[in-house]
N, C-alpha and C positions, 0 to 999 in steps of 0.2 A: 504493499499500499504506499503510495506516494504521500508525503506530507502536504497538507493543505497550505496553499500560497498565502492566504489571508492570515493564518495562524503564524506563519513564519515572519511575515511583515509585522504583525502585532508583537512578536517576540524580539523584534529589533534587528533582524537580519537584513542586510542590504540586498538589493536586487541581484547583484553579482553573486553573493553567497548562496542565495536561493537558486540561481541558475546552475551553480556548481553541484548543489545537493540534488536538484531535480534531474540533472543530467546523468546521475549515477546509474548505472545498469545493475550494480551490485548492491543489494540491500545492506550488507555488512558495512560497506564503505559509506553509505548514506548514514547509517547509524553512527559510525565513527566521526563523520563530519559534524553531525548534530551534537554529539557529546563534546567534541572539541569546542564548539561555540558555547555549549552549556558551561564548560569549565571557565571560558573567557568571562562569561556573565557572572559567574560565582566569584571570580577574582575581583571584578568590579564592585560586587555587593560588599566584599570583605574590605576593600579600600574605603568605601563610603562608610562602613561601620566604624572603621578606625577614625575617620573624620568626625563622625557623631560622638564617639568616645572622647575625643580631645575637646570637643566643644562642651560636652557634659561636664568634663573635669574643670574646665575654666569657669563654667557657671557655678559649680559647687565651690570652687576656690574663691570666687568673688563674693559668694553669699556668706562665707565664714568671716 
């Protein structure tokens, strides 16, 4: 089953990334590419969480 184009757009993939994934004949390669993008997104989430933690720390420090 091919991934839904709208779902991939909503997930933040570029048209180029979607074309690469959609062009895969091998389902395993398609899954690998989606997982790679998932890991990239997860890294971005962790970076944002570190930023939030730093801001929360500064708020606590200022309040004391």
